[in-house]
RODO-2510 file (C-alpha; in nm, 4 decimals, decimal comma):
residues 225
     n   res          X          Y          Z
     1     m     1,4505     1,8499     1,2212
     2     n     1,6951     2,1139     1,0980
     3     s     1,6344     2,3392     0,7980
     4     k     1,8921     2,1633     0,5755
     5     t     1,7224     1,8276     0,6231
     6     k     1,3845     1,9849     0,5467
     7     l     1,5178     2,1393     0,2255
     8     k     1,6463     1,7993     0,1123
     9     l     1,3240     1,6199     0,2029
    10     k     1,0802     1,8658     0,0439
    11     p     1,1596     1,7930    -0,3237
    12     i     1,1676     1,4165    -0,2543
    13     i     0,8234     1,4278    -0,0907
    14     d     0,6876     1,6455    -0,3741
    15     i     0,8157     1,4026    -0,6396
    16     l     0,6667     1,1042    -0,4538
    17     m     0,3332     1,2867    -0,4195
    18     t     0,3292     1,3655    -0,7910
    19     f     0,3988     1,0027    -0,8820
    20     a     0,1368     0,8803    -0,6322
    21     l    -0,1189     1,1213    -0,7780
    22     l    -0,0598     0,9841    -1,1280
    23     l    -0,0980     0,6278    -1,0005
    24     l    -0,4210     0,7182    -0,8212
    25     m    -0,5656     0,8360    -1,1516
    26     s    -0,4916     0,4885    -1,2942
    27     y    -0,7537     0,3113    -1,0814
    28     e    -0,8836     0,0655    -1,3385
    29     l    -0,5334    -0,0410    -1,4440
    30     l    -0,3940    -0,0781    -1,0917
    31     g    -0,6918    -0,2499    -0,9330
    32     s    -0,8888    -0,1479    -0,6258
    33     t    -0,6478    -0,2923    -0,3656
    34     a    -0,3401    -0,1197    -0,5098
    35     h    -0,5446     0,1983    -0,5496
    36     e    -0,6278     0,1992    -0,1794
    37     v    -0,2659     0,1288    -0,0802
    38     v    -0,1418     0,4177    -0,2949
    39     g    -0,4192     0,6332    -0,1482
    40     v    -0,2960     0,5651     0,2062
    41     a     0,0617     0,6384     0,0954
    42     m    -0,0600     0,9652    -0,0582
    43     f    -0,2282     1,0585     0,2706
    44     v     0,0970     0,9981     0,4622
    45     l     0,2974     1,2010     0,2082
    46     f     0,0392     1,4817     0,2259
    47     v     0,0720     1,4982     0,6052
    48     v     0,4539     1,4966     0,5849
    49     h     0,4428     1,7642     0,3139
    50     h     0,2398     1,9965     0,5364
    51     a     0,4519     1,9182     0,8414
    52     l     0,7616     2,0271     0,6454
    53     n     0,5824     2,3471     0,5389
    54     i     0,4310     2,4279     0,8794
    55     n     0,6147     2,7616     0,9024
    56     w     0,4620     2,8723     0,5725
    57     a     0,1164     2,7750     0,6995
    58     k     0,1662     2,9769     1,0198
    59     h     0,2252     3,2933     0,8154
    60     l    -0,0573     3,2236     0,5694
    61     a    -0,2813     3,5077     0,6891
    62     k    -0,0048     3,7451     0,7973
    63     g     0,1327     4,0358     0,5980
    64     r    -0,0014     4,2057     0,2877
    65     q    -0,2376     3,9929     0,0799
    66     t    -0,1083     4,0588    -0,2715
    67     p    -0,2757     3,9061    -0,5809
    68     i     0,0051     3,6472    -0,5891
    69     r    -0,0547     3,5417    -0,2275
    70     i    -0,4311     3,5322    -0,2798
    71     f    -0,3817     3,3149    -0,5889
    72     q    -0,1551     3,0787    -0,3918
    73     n    -0,3846     3,0660    -0,0899
    74     i    -0,6953     2,9924    -0,2969
    75     l    -0,5156     2,7060    -0,4727
    76     v    -0,3941     2,5628    -0,1416
    77     l    -0,7491     2,5815    -0,0015
    78     l    -0,8959     2,4090    -0,3092
    79     v    -0,6310     2,1359    -0,2902
    80     l    -0,7084     2,0839     0,0792
    81     i    -1,0857     2,0658     0,0235
    82     s    -1,0545     1,8182    -0,2633
    83     f    -0,8014     1,6096    -0,0686
    84     v    -1,0227     1,5878     0,2396
    85     g    -1,3136     1,4946     0,0121
    86     s    -1,1050     1,2181    -0,1473
    87     v    -0,9862     1,0790     0,1863
    88     v    -1,3243     1,0769     0,3614
    89     s    -1,5170     0,9394     0,0624
    90     g    -1,2312     0,6955    -0,0074
    91     v    -1,2652     0,5426     0,3384
    92     i    -1,6421     0,5112     0,2910
    93     v    -1,6188     0,3377    -0,0491
    94     s    -1,3181     0,1231     0,0535
    95     r    -1,3596    -0,2477    -0,0192
    96     h    -1,0290    -0,3674     0,1264
    97     l    -0,8134    -0,1703     0,3717
    98     f    -1,1026    -0,0060     0,5574
    99     a    -1,3671    -0,2740     0,5086
   100     f    -1,3329    -0,3623     0,8784
   101     l    -1,5047    -0,0321     0,9646
   102     n    -1,8272    -0,1737     0,8185
   103     i    -1,9239     0,1611     0,6669
   104     k    -2,1914     0,1205     0,4034
   105     s    -2,0814     0,2593     0,0683
   106     t    -2,3312     0,4995    -0,0867
   107     y    -2,3978     0,6387    -0,4321
   108     a    -2,3243     0,9898    -0,3016
   109     a    -1,9871     0,8811    -0,1574
   110     n    -1,8838     0,7345    -0,4936
   111     r    -1,9777     1,0537    -0,6746
   112     i    -1,7972     1,2706    -0,4180
   113     h    -1,4881     1,0509    -0,4513
   114     m    -1,4831     1,0908    -0,8293
   115     l    -1,5394     1,4670    -0,8104
   116     s    -1,2745     1,5110    -0,5412
   117     a    -1,0252     1,2934    -0,7288
   118     y    -1,0534     1,4704    -1,0645
   119     w    -1,0841     1,8251    -0,9318
   120     g    -0,8029     1,7464    -0,6879
   121     f    -0,5886     1,6331    -0,9812
   122     i    -0,6520     1,9665    -1,1576
   123     f    -0,5929     2,1768    -0,8443
   124     m    -0,2744     1,9885    -0,7541
   125     s    -0,1485     2,0274    -1,1109
   126     l    -0,2126     2,4021    -1,0930
   127     h    -0,0389     2,4125    -0,7544
   128     l     0,2606     2,2312    -0,9029
   129     g     0,2958     2,5124    -1,1570
   130     l     0,3726     2,7561    -0,8743
   131     h     0,6970     2,5661    -0,8166
   132     f     0,8153     2,5752    -1,1783
   133     n     1,0505     2,8679    -1,1135
   134     m     1,2135     2,6795    -0,8267
   135     i     1,2571     2,3698    -1,0455
   136     l     1,4103     2,5746    -1,3278
   137     l     1,6495     2,7444    -1,0843
   138     m     1,7599     2,4049    -0,9506
   139     i     1,8363     2,2885    -1,3058
   140     k     2,0373     2,6049    -1,3809
   141     k     2,2398     2,5673    -1,0616
   142     k     2,3346     2,2110    -1,1462
   143     k     2,4801     2,2910    -1,4860
   144     q     2,5005     2,5770    -1,7306
   145     l     2,3009     2,4600    -2,0292
   146     s     2,4135     2,5314    -2,3853
   147     p     2,1791     2,7194    -2,6230
   148     k     2,1159     2,3976    -2,8189
   149     v     2,0148     2,2083    -2,5046
   150     k     1,7890     2,4969    -2,3975
   151     t     1,6220     2,4945    -2,7400
   152     a     1,5758     2,1181    -2,7212
   153     f     1,4129     2,1515    -2,3765
   154     k     1,1791     2,4238    -2,5053
   155     i     1,0703     2,2077    -2,7992
   156     i     1,0078     1,9096    -2,5681
   157     f     0,8091     2,1270    -2,3257
   158     i     0,5967     2,2691    -2,6085
   159     l     0,5269     1,9213    -2,7465
   160     i     0,4235     1,7892    -2,4026
   161     f     0,2071     2,0983    -2,3461
   162     v     0,0263     2,0492    -2,6793
   163     y    -0,0082     1,6768    -2,6199
   164     g    -0,1525     1,7560    -2,2752
   165     i    -0,4370     1,9465    -2,4426
   166     y    -0,4971     1,6521    -2,6750
   167     a    -0,4856     1,4028    -2,3846
   168     f    -0,7348     1,6133    -2,1861
   169     f    -0,9947     1,5621    -2,4592
   170     k    -0,8784     1,2089    -2,5440
   171     r    -0,9344     1,1014    -2,1827
   172     n    -1,2593     1,2986    -2,1679
   173     i    -1,1550     1,4599    -1,8379
   174     a    -1,4319     1,7225    -1,8479
   175     s    -1,6980     1,4510    -1,8317
   176     y    -1,5547     1,3313    -1,4988
   177     l    -1,5127     1,6827    -1,3620
   178     f    -1,8828     1,7538    -1,4135
   179     l    -2,0114     1,3979    -1,3551
   180     k    -2,1378     1,3631    -1,7121
   181     n    -1,9587     1,0308    -1,7077
   182     q    -1,9839     0,8369    -1,3820
   183     f    -1,7847     0,5321    -1,4885
   184     f    -1,4180     0,4859    -1,5800
   185     l    -1,3926     0,3906    -1,9445
   186     l    -1,0733     0,2355    -2,0814
   187     g    -0,9831     0,0901    -2,4175
   188     d    -0,9408    -0,2843    -2,4674
   189     n    -0,5639    -0,2545    -2,5173
   190     e    -0,4858     0,0109    -2,2594
   191     h    -0,1256     0,0244    -2,1324
   192     l    -0,0320     0,1665    -1,7924
   193     l     0,2732     0,3599    -1,9156
   194     l     0,0795     0,5321    -2,1939
   195     y    -0,2037     0,6065    -1,9520
   196     l     0,0428     0,7584    -1,7030
   197     f     0,2070     0,9626    -1,9796
   198     d    -0,1307     1,1017    -2,0838
   199     y    -0,2110     1,2134    -1,7310
   200     m     0,1419     1,3448    -1,6800
   201     s     0,0972     1,5558    -1,9950
   202     i    -0,2391     1,6853    -1,8704
   203     m    -0,0744     1,7692    -1,5383
   204     f     0,2049     1,9518    -1,7227
   205     f    -0,0512     2,1456    -1,9272
   206     f    -0,2340     2,2774    -1,6184
   207     a     0,0906     2,3383    -1,4295
   208     t     0,2185     2,5473    -1,7201
   209     l    -0,1048     2,7507    -1,7279
   210     s    -0,0673     2,8152    -1,3556
   211     h     0,2977     2,9118    -1,4008
   212     f     0,2113     3,1692    -1,6667
   213     a    -0,0763     3,3078    -1,4574
   214     f     0,1584     3,3359    -1,1593
   215     s     0,4236     3,5092    -1,3733
   216     i     0,1671     3,7623    -1,5025
   217     l     0,0461     3,8377    -1,1502
   218     k     0,4046     3,8750    -1,0339
   219     s     0,4965     4,1186    -1,3114
   220     n     0,1773     4,3209    -1,2545
   221     t     0,2495     4,3370    -0,8825
   222     k     0,6008     4,4656    -0,9474
   223     s     0,4858     4,7272    -1,1997
   224     g     0,2105     4,8436    -0,9660
   225     s     0,4332     4,8768    -0,6597
***
C-alpha cells in the first residue's frame, strides 16, 4: 500500500473508530448482540489502524525521548492495555458471537470489562486530543474561514467543552471508573442520540485537556531547547 493511500485511509479509520467507541459506550441502548458486533468491528479497525501506523511504531523507542514523546508513548501504552483488557474480557463475557467457545463468564471478567471499557474511553479520548492540531490544519487548508465563522466555532467548542464537564457528572462516569457502580443505570426515557451526544461531549472535554497539555509540553520543549 502506497503512502498516499495510507494518508487517505488513516482519517477514515480514525473517524470509524471514534464512532464505534461511542456506540460501545451505549451498551444498554444497543443491546448485547449489537454491542458484540460493534466490538468485533472495533477490533478490526484497531488492527488496521496500527497496521497503517506501523512505521511510527517501529521508531517508538528510537531517538531522543522528549516530554512530548513520553506523553504520547504513555497514552498509547494505556490505550493498548485497556483495549487488550476489553477484548479478552469481552470474549469471556460474550453471550452471542463467542458463546461457542464455552468459556464460563466470571464476576472478575465482568469487572475487568467495565474497567477496561471506561478507562479505555478516557485514554482514547485523551489520545484523540493529540490529533487536534492535524484536524485544525485540515480545516484551514480546505477553506479560509472568516473571523465571524472562527468566532462561531470557538463559541460552539466552548459550549461543548462545558457541557462535557456536566455530562461527565450527569452520567456518573467516575463511579464506573472506580467500580463504585457496577451496573449500567439509564433513565426510563433515555434516547440513543442524546446518550451519544453526552459521551461525545465527554470525549471532547478530555481530548481538549490532552490538546492543551500537549501544547504546553511542546512550548516548554521549544523554550528549553
